C-alpha positions in Angstrom: 0.0 0.0 0.0 2.9 2.4 0.8 4.2 1.9 -2.8 0.8 3.1 -4.1 0.7 6.2 -1.8 4.3 7.2 -2.8 3.8 7.2 -6.6 1.2 9.4 -8.3 1.4 7.2 -11.4 0.5 4.1 -9.4 -2.4 6.1 -7.8 -3.8 6.9 -11.2 -3.4 3.2 -12.3 -5.1 2.1 -9.1 -8.1 4.5 -9.7 -8.2 3.3 -13.3 -8.5 -0.3 -12.2 -11.3 0.5 -9.7 -13.2 2.1 -12.6 -12.4 -1.0 -14.7 -14.1 -3.2 -12.1 -17.1 -0.9 -12.2 -17.1 -0.8 -16.0 -16.9 -4.6 -16.3 -19.6 -5.2 -13.7 -22.1 -2.8 -15.3 -21.3 -4.0 -18.9 -21.8 -7.6 -17.8 -25.5 -6.7 -17.1 -25.7 -4.6 -20.2 -24.7 -7.5 -22.4 -26.7 -10.0 -20.5 -30.0 -8.0 -21.0 -29.2 -6.6 -24.4 -28.9 -3.0 -23.3 -32.3 -3.1 -21.5 -31.6 -3.9 -17.8 -34.8 -4.6 -15.8 -35.3 -2.4 -12.7 -34.8 -5.4 -10.3 -31.4 -6.2 -11.8 -30.4 -2.5 -12.1 -30.8 -2.1 -8.4 -28.9 -5.4 -7.9 -25.9 -3.8 -9.9 -25.7 -1.0 -7.2 -26.5 -3.3 -4.3 -23.6 -5.8 -5.1 -21.1 -3.2 -6.4 -19.4 -2.4 -3.0 -18.9 -6.1 -2.3 -17.2 -6.4 -5.6 -15.0 -3.2 -5.7 -13.6 -3.3 -2.1 -12.2 -6.9 -2.0 -11.2 -6.7 -5.7 -9.2 -3.5 -5.3 -7.4 -5.0 -2.2 -6.6 -8.2 -4.2 -5.1 -6.1 -7.0 -2.4 -4.9 -4.6 -1.9 -8.4 -3.2 -1.4 -10.0 -6.6 1.2 -7.4 -7.5 -0.7 -5.6 -10.3 1.3 -2.5 -9.8 4.8 -3.9 -9.9 5.1 -3.5 -13.7 5.1 -0.3 -15.8 2.4 0.2 -18.3 4.9 1.1 -21.0 6.4 -2.4 -20.6 3.2 -4.3 -20.2 3.8 -7.9 -21.2 2.9 -11.6 -20.3 3.7 -11.3 -16.6 1.3 -8.4 -16.3 -1.4 -10.4 -18.3 -0.8 -13.3 -16.0 -1.5 -11.1 -12.9 -4.7 -9.7 -14.6 -5.9 -13.2 -15.3 -5.3 -14.2 -11.6 -7.2 -11.1 -10.5 -10.1 -11.9 -12.8 -10.2 -15.5 -11.5 -10.5 -14.1 -8.0 -13.4 -12.0 -9.3 -15.0 -15.2 -10.6 -14.7 -16.8 -7.1 -15.9 -13.7 -5.4 -19.1 -13.5 -7.5 -19.6 -17.2 -7.1 -19.5 -16.7 -3.3 -21.9 -13.7 -3.4 -24.3 -15.7 -5.6 -25.0 -18.0 -2.6 -26.7 -15.0 -0.8 -28.0 -13.0 -3.8 -29.6 -14.4 -6.9 -27.1 -13.3 -9.5 -27.7 -14.6 -13.1 -25.2 -17.4 -14.0 -24.2 -15.6 -17.2 -23.1 -12.6 -15.1 -20.8 -14.9 -13.1 -19.0 -15.8 -16.3 -19.2 -12.5 -18.2 -17.8 -10.3 -15.4 -14.3 -11.9 -15.1 -14.0 -12.1 -18.9 -14.9 -8.4 -19.3 -12.6 -7.6 -16.3 -9.6 -9.1 -18.2 -10.4 -6.9 -21.2 -11.0 -3.7 -19.2 -7.8 -4.1 -17.1 -5.6 -5.3 -20.0 -6.7 -3.3 -23.0 -5.6 0.2 -21.8 -2.3 -1.2 -20.6 -1.4 -2.7 -23.9 -2.8 0.3 -25.9 -0.6 2.6 -23.9 2.5 0.3 -24.5 1.8 0.3 -28.3 1.4 4.0 -28.3 4.7 4.5 -26.4 6.5 2.2 -28.8 5.1 4.0 -31.8 3.4 0.9 -33.1 0.2 2.7 -34.1 2.0 4.9 -36.5 5.2 3.3 -37.8 7.9 5.8 -37.0 10.1 6.2 -40.1 11.7 9.5 -39.0 14.4 8.2 -36.7 18.0 7.4 -37.5 18.1 4.3 -39.8 19.9 1.4 -38.1 20.6 -2.3 -38.7 20.9 -5.0 -36.1 23.5 -7.7 -36.9 22.5 -11.0 -35.3 19.0 -12.3 -34.7 19.6 -14.1 -31.4 18.6 -13.3 -27.8 20.7 -10.2 -27.7 19.3 -8.9 -31.0 15.8 -9.5 -29.7 16.5 -7.6 -26.4 18.2 -4.7 -28.2 15.3 -4.3 -30.8 12.8 -4.3 -28.0 14.7 -1.5 -26.2 15.1 0.5 -29.5 11.4 0.3 -30.2 10.8 2.4 -27.1 13.2 5.1 -28.5 11.8 7.1 -31.4 15.2 8.4 -32.3 15.8 5.1 -34.2 14.2 3.5 -37.2 15.2 -0.2 -37.3 15.5 -1.2 -40.9 15.8 -4.9 -40.1 18.0 -7.7 -38.9 20.9 -9.4 -40.7 21.8 -12.9 -39.8 23.8 -15.6 -41.7 21.4 -18.3 -40.5 19.4 -18.9 -43.7 16.6 -20.6 -41.8 15.7 -17.3 -40.1 15.6 -15.2 -43.3 12.1 -13.7 -43.9 11.0 -14.2 -40.4 10.2 -11.5 -37.9 11.4 -10.6 -34.4 9.3 -7.9 -32.5 7.6 -7.3 -35.9 11.0 -6.5 -37.5 12.0 -8.5 -40.5 15.2 -10.6 -40.8 16.3 -9.3 -44.2 19.0 -11.8 -45.0 22.7 -12.4 -44.4 25.6 -9.9 -43.8 26.4 -10.0 -47.5 23.5 -7.5 -47.9 25.1 -5.0 -45.6 26.6 -2.8 -48.3 23.4 -2.8 -50.4 21.2 -1.8 -47.4 23.7 0.8 -46.3 23.5 2.5 -49.7 19.8 2.2 -50.0 18.8 3.5 -46.6 21.8 5.8 -46.0 22.7 3.9 -42.8 25.5 5.3 -40.7 25.3 3.0 -37.7 24.8 -0.7 -36.9 24.4 -2.7 -33.7 26.4 -5.9 -33.5 24.8 -8.6 -31.3 26.7 -11.7 -32.6 27.9 -13.5 -29.5 31.6 -14.1 -28.7 31.1 -17.8 -29.3 30.8 -16.9 -33.0 34.0 -14.9 -33.2 34.5 -15.4 -37.0 31.1 -14.1 -37.8 31.7 -11.1 -35.5 35.1 -10.3 -37.2 33.6 -10.6 -40.7 30.7 -8.2 -39.8 33.1 -5.8 -38.1 35.5 -5.7 -41.0 32.7 -5.1 -43.5 31.4 -2.3 -41.2 34.8 -0.6 -40.9 35.3 -0.7 -44.7 31.9 1.0 -45.1 32.9 3.6 -42.5 29.9 2.7 -40.3 29.7 3.4 -36.6 29.4 0.1 -34.8 27.9 -0.5 -31.3 28.3 -3.8 -29.6 26.1 -5.5 -27.0 27.7 -6.1 -23.6 28.2 -9.5 -21.8 25.7 -12.4 -21.8 25.4 -11.9 -18.1 23.9 -8.5 -18.6 21.5 -9.9 -21.2 20.4 -12.7 -18.9 20.0 -10.3 -16.0 17.8 -8.0 -18.0 20.2 -5.1 -17.7 20.8 -4.8 -21.5 19.8 -1.2 -22.4 20.9 1.3 -25.1 23.1 3.1 -22.6 25.1 -0.2 -22.1 25.9 -0.6 -25.8 29.6 0.2 -26.4 31.7 1.3 -29.3 33.7 -1.4 -31.2 37.3 -1.8 -30.1 40.3 -3.5 -31.8 39.9 -6.3 -29.2 36.7 -7.3 -30.9 38.5 -7.8 -34.1 41.6 -9.5 -32.7 39.8 -11.7 -30.2 39.0 -15.3 -30.8 36.2 -17.7 -30.0 35.8 -18.5 -26.3 37.2 -21.8 -25.1 34.9 -24.8 -24.2 36.2 -25.9 -20.8 36.1 -29.5 -19.7 33.8 -28.5 -16.9 33.5 -31.9 -15.1 37.2 -32.3 -14.4 37.7 -28.7 -13.5 34.7 -28.8 -11.1 36.2 -32.0 -9.6 39.5 -30.2 -8.8 38.2 -26.7 -7.9 34.8 -27.2 -6.4 34.9 -26.6 -2.6 38.7 -26.2 -2.7 41.0 -23.4 -1.6 42.9 -21.6 -4.3 45.7 -19.1 -3.9 46.7 -16.6 -6.6 49.8 -14.5 -6.6 49.7 -11.3 -8.5 45.9 -11.5 -8.1 45.3 -7.9 -9.0 47.0 -8.1 -12.4 45.3 -8.6 -15.7 45.7 -12.4 -15.8 45.4 -12.9 -12.0 42.2 -10.9 -11.7 40.6 -12.7 -14.7 41.6 -16.1 -13.2 39.8 -15.1 -10.0 36.6 -14.3 -12.0 36.9 -17.5 -14.1 37.6 -19.7 -11.0 34.5 -18.3 -9.2 32.1 -20.2 -11.5 33.5 -23.6 -10.3 32.5 -22.7 -6.7 35.7 -23.1 -4.7 35.4 -22.8 -0.9 38.0 -20.1 -0.6 40.0 -17.9 -3.0 43.1 -16.2 -1.5 44.2 -13.2 -3.5 47.8 -12.1 -2.9 49.3 -9.0 -4.4 52.0 -6.5 -3.5 49.9 -3.6 -4.8 47.3 -2.2 -2.5 45.5 -0.4 -5.3 45.3 -3.6 -7.5 43.8 -5.6 -4.6 41.3 -2.8 -4.0 40.2 -2.8 -7.6 39.9 -6.6 -7.6 37.8 -6.5 -4.4 35.5 -3.9 -6.0 35.2 -5.9 -9.2 34.3 -9.1 -7.3 31.8 -7.3 -5.0 29.7 -6.3 -8.0 28.6 -10.0 -8.2 28.0 -10.5 -4.5 24.9 -12.6 -5.1 26.8 -15.0 -7.4 29.8 -15.1 -5.1 28.2 -15.0 -1.7 29.1 -18.6 -0.8 32.8 -18.1 -1.6 35.2 -16.8 1.0 37.5 -14.2 -0.5 40.7 -13.4 1.3 42.6 -10.3 0.1 46.2 -10.2 1.3 49.0 -7.7 0.8 52.4 -9.3 0.5 55.6 -9.9 -1.3 56.3 -13.4 -2.8 59.9 -13.1 -1.6 58.8 -12.9 2.0 59.2 -16.6 2.9 57.8 -16.2 6.4 54.7 -14.6 5.2 54.2 -17.1 2.4 54.6 -20.0 4.8 52.1 -18.5 7.2 49.6 -18.1 4.4 50.0 -21.6 3.2 49.8 -23.1 6.7 46.7 -21.1 7.6 44.6 -21.5 4.4 46.0 -24.8 3.1 45.4 -24.2 -0.7 45.2 -27.3 -2.9 46.3 -25.3 -6.0 48.4 -22.1 -6.4 48.4 -20.0 -9.5 51.6 -18.0 -9.6 51.1 -14.9 -11.9 53.2 -12.4 -10.0 56.2 -11.1 -12.0 57.9 -8.0 -13.3 57.0 -7.9 -17.0 57.8 -4.5 -18.6 60.8 -5.3 -20.9 62.4 -1.8 -21.4 62.2 -0.8 -17.7 63.7 -4.1 -16.6 66.5 -4.2 -19.1 68.8 -1.6 -17.5 69.3 -0.4 -13.9 66.7 -2.9 -12.5 68.3 -6.2 -13.4 69.0 -7.3 -9.9 65.4 -6.8 -8.9 64.2 -8.8 -11.9 66.2 -11.8 -10.9 65.1 -11.4 -7.3 61.4 -11.3 -8.2 61.0 -13.4 -11.3 63.5 -16.2 -10.6 64.3 -16.2 -6.8 60.7 -15.3 -6.0 59.4 -18.2 -8.0 61.8 -20.6 -6.2 60.8 -19.3 -2.7 57.1 -19.7 -3.2 57.5 -23.0 -5.1 59.6 -24.6 -2.4 57.1 -23.2 0.2 54.3 -25.1 -1.7 56.4 -28.3 -1.6 57.0 -27.9 2.1 53.3 -27.3 2.8 52.0 -30.2 0.6 50.2 -28.1 -2.0 48.8 -30.4 -4.7 49.6 -28.2 -7.7 51.7 -25.1 -8.4 50.9 -23.4 -11.7 53.5 -21.0 -13.1 52.1 -18.5 -15.7 55.0 -17.9 -18.1 55.4 -16.0 -21.3 56.6 -16.4 -24.9 59.3 -14.0 -24.1 61.0 -16.9 -22.2 61.6 -18.5 -25.6 65.0 -17.7 -27.1 65.1 -14.5 -24.9 66.9 -11.3 -25.9 65.9 -9.5 -22.7 66.3 -10.0 -18.9 62.6 -10.3 -18.4 62.3 -13.2 -20.8 65.5 -14.8 -19.4 64.3 -14.7 -15.8 60.9 -16.2 -16.8 62.8 -19.0 -18.6 64.8 -19.5 -15.3 61.5 -19.7 -13.4 60.3 -22.4 -15.8 63.5 -24.4 -15.3 63.3 -23.9 -11.5 59.8 -25.5 -11.5 61.0 -28.4 -13.7 64.0 -28.9 -11.4 61.8 -29.0 -8.3 59.5 -31.6 -9.8 59.7 -35.0 -8.0 57.8 -38.2 -8.4 55.8 -37.5 -5.2 54.6 -34.2 -3.7 53.6 -31.0 -5.4 53.1 -31.1 -9.1 54.6 -28.2 -11.0 52.8 -27.1 -14.2 54.0 -24.3 -16.5 51.8 -22.5 -18.9 53.4 -20.4 -21.6 51.6 -17.9 -23.8 52.0 -14.5 -25.5 50.6 -11.0 -25.1 47.0 -10.6 -23.8 44.8 -8.0 -25.4 44.2 -4.8 -23.4 46.2 -5.8 -20.4 47.8 -3.2 -18.3 51.0 -1.8 -19.9 50.2 -3.4 -23.3 50.3 -1.7 -26.6 46.5 -1.4 -27.1 45.8 1.0 -24.1 48.9 3.0 -25.2 47.7 3.4 -28.8 44.2 4.3 -27.5 45.6 7.1 -25.3 47.8 8.3 -28.2 44.7 8.5 -30.5 42.7 10.4 -27.8 45.6 12.9 -27.6 45.6 13.4 -31.3 48.7 11.4 -32.1 51.2 10.5 -33.1 51.0 6.7 -32.6 54.5 5.4 -31.8 55.5 2.0 -33.4 58.9 0.7 -32.8 59.5 -1.0 -36.2 57.5 -1.4 -39.4 57.9 -5.2 -39.3 57.4 -5.9 -35.6 54.8 -8.6 -34.8 53.3 -10.1 -31.7 51.0 -12.9 -30.7 47.8 -11.7 -29.1 45.1 -13.5 -27.0 42.1 -12.1 -25.2 42.4 -12.0 -21.4 39.4 -14.3 -20.8 40.6 -16.9 -23.3 44.1 -16.9 -21.8 42.7 -17.4 -18.3 40.4 -20.2 -19.4 43.3 -22.0 -21.1 45.5 -21.6 -18.0 42.8 -23.2 -15.9 42.3 -26.0 -18.4 46.1 -26.6 -18.6 46.4 -26.6 -14.8 43.8 -29.4 -14.5 45.4 -31.4 -17.3 48.9 -31.1 -15.9 50.4 -34.1 -13.9 53.7 -32.4 -13.1 56.7 -31.2 -14.9 55.0 -30.2 -18.2 55.3 -26.9 -20.1 52.0 -26.3 -21.7 52.1 -24.0 -24.8 48.9 -22.3 -25.8 47.9 -21.9 -29.4 48.3 -18.1 -30.0 46.9 -18.1 -33.6 48.7 -16.0 -36.2 51.1 -13.2 -35.2 49.7 -9.6 -35.7 51.8 -6.8 -37.3 51.8 -3.9 -34.9 51.6 -1.4 -37.7 48.3 -3.1 -38.9 47.0 -3.0 -35.3 47.7 0.8 -35.2 46.0 1.4 -38.5 42.9 -0.6 -37.4 42.7 1.4 -34.2 42.8 4.7 -36.1 40.1 3.5 -38.5 37.9 2.2 -35.6 38.1 5.6 -34.0 36.5 7.2 -37.1 39.8 8.8 -38.1 42.3 8.4 -40.9 46.1 8.2 -41.1 46.0 11.8 -42.2 44.4 12.7 -38.9 46.7 10.5 -36.7 50.4 10.2 -37.7 52.2 6.8 -37.2 55.8 7.4 -36.1 58.5 4.7 -36.1 60.8 5.2 -33.0 63.1 2.1 -33.2 63.3 -1.1 -31.1 63.6 -0.5 -27.4 66.2 -2.2 -25.2 65.7 -6.0 -25.1 62.9 -5.9 -27.7 62.6 -8.5 -30.5 61.0 -8.1 -33.9 59.0 -11.3 -33.4 58.2 -13.7 -30.6 58.4 -17.5 -30.6 56.6 -20.2 -28.8 59.3 -22.9 -28.6 62.9 -22.9 -27.4 65.5 -24.2 -29.9 65.5 -28.0 -29.7 62.0 -28.1 -28.2 59.2 -30.1 -29.9 55.5 -29.9 -29.2 53.0 -32.7 -28.6 49.2 -32.4 -28.9 46.9 -32.8 -26.0 43.2 -33.6 -25.8 42.5 -29.9 -26.1 43.0 -28.4 -29.6 44.4 -25.1 -28.3 46.9 -26.6 -25.8 50.2 -28.3 -26.6 53.0 -29.8 -24.5 56.6 -28.6 -25.1 59.2 -31.4 -24.8 62.1 -29.7 -23.1 65.5 -30.7 -21.7 65.0 -31.2 -18.0 67.2 -29.8 -15.3 68.1 -31.4 -12.0 67.6 -30.2 -8.4 71.4 -29.8 -8.2 71.3 -27.4 -11.2 68.6 -25.4 -9.4 70.8 -25.2 -6.2 73.8 -23.9 -8.3 71.6 -21.4 -10.0 70.4 -20.0 -6.7 74.0 -19.6 -5.5 74.7 -17.5 -8.6 71.4 -15.4 -8.2 72.3 -14.6 -4.6 75.5 -13.0 -6.0 73.7 -11.0 -8.7 73.2 -7.8 -6.6 76.9 -7.4 -6.2 77.7 -7.8 -9.9 77.7 -5.2 -12.6 74.8 -5.4 -15.1 77.1 -6.2 -18.1 78.7 -9.0 -16.1 75.3 -10.4 -15.2 74.2 -10.4 -18.9 77.4 -12.1 -20.0 77.2 -14.8 -17.3 73.5 -15.4 -18.0 74.3 -17.6 -21.0 75.6 -20.3 -18.6 72.1 -20.7 -17.2 70.0 -19.8 -20.2 72.0 -21.1 -23.2 69.5 -19.6 -25.8 69.8 -16.1 -24.3 71.2 -13.6 -26.8 72.0 -10.1 -25.5 70.8 -7.4 -27.8 
């Protein structure tokens, strides 16, 4: 009742429904007696009316008739109207035991009540949607994809008279000629150019899901070649939750073009390992660490321990996870500040929380910064830090230790890559027949991660240029952050100890082509944004590789995951390496680089 009092619109709707009861009651007698109601029954109309209106109006509130808005009147509203009308039938039936009401009135009244309550609601909705007079004055727009997202977007756009939906395009031929929300599916995306020219379309909405990445890329490339503005629907979660609105549509990004189809995870085995378990992630606030947290959540572990040296990164992660509190409310999240090199802290954490699996993503990664003046710290963090946390896991009987590595560890030309290769070999050397299983996952750049080239180019375009590219021929492998995290989880479950898993990175991307695509997607040209070549930075390679010289790869049961067959190192080798690393802080950087070849034979100083 308080909801009705607080809202003037609901008061008007409530008064309308009371009049609808009065109208249906009177019209039932009018129809029953063919417009000529005898005096006896006319007095009966007024005699019974209070006994109808008062309980019926109270039941309207009880059944929730005022939860929905008239402009969105739909099946749930109709369901509540039918329930209210059925109550009216029972009410009249009960009254008929005391007053001689004609049987036809008992049936007519609830039927007329459905019409009197429902008709104005749906007329109002059709009026607001412009369906009485087809609105052809708005901005012409096409929707690519006739699935659930397309249906949701079209429904939202119909409420906005600024848009005139020309139709849907979808490559599923079985849908062609059919209608969604009274909007025709015109054909496939091959008609895009023809329709753009015919209707002077400047904007399209792409609703093709990530699971159909090839179709998304094809539509995006066509759209950019036609200089169309492209808006993309957000995540499936927002669609399912009913939060998909025009305001949530976003502009297309280069990530949408470079990204690949999402991975089908072997859910049963992952659930078996992660469900009701305790998981520890180092570097949890980073791009990969935070995405691993979000991906692991779906397998319902008991506890996720998030460790990071950055207070701000942990804060951002906590904020991100708190947005899905309802989904995550049964998971115990622990956010810990700490350094992986602090052995006492790591041992306390492992003893207290007893994780069954540890994902080690913490590392220094920015090649040019690490190449000079910071070499000692890189060895301390990437190599020694990995050893310290890995041995702590062995000591505390952790089932699995997952090292997230990089393609820069392959034939490295920089200190960052060489220290990550040392981390790989340390894990291989620590592997024993019993105890903790060490699994290494190696992959390339992730799209849109912190410090990567895409955010940098985006900022440079916003500032008006120039975009700085190191070399015309430089290439890199790219993978979307969610895909990388999924494959890391899949590899971690497949690993039995001592393996180096190599992820299928697809084809390398020329950075100059990436820069050009980002300029074009911003609605600009190379005349607007200059591309400037600045030369390779310290330690930077023209291209990355996925295998060390002498390595071979073997397939696994997952088409995007391979095993690299490497030359193993012994525990004695690891001990000798550590002795050398402990001496690194006292050595000159040139000496460190020259001696590094003894430990990473494929390292080539630039």
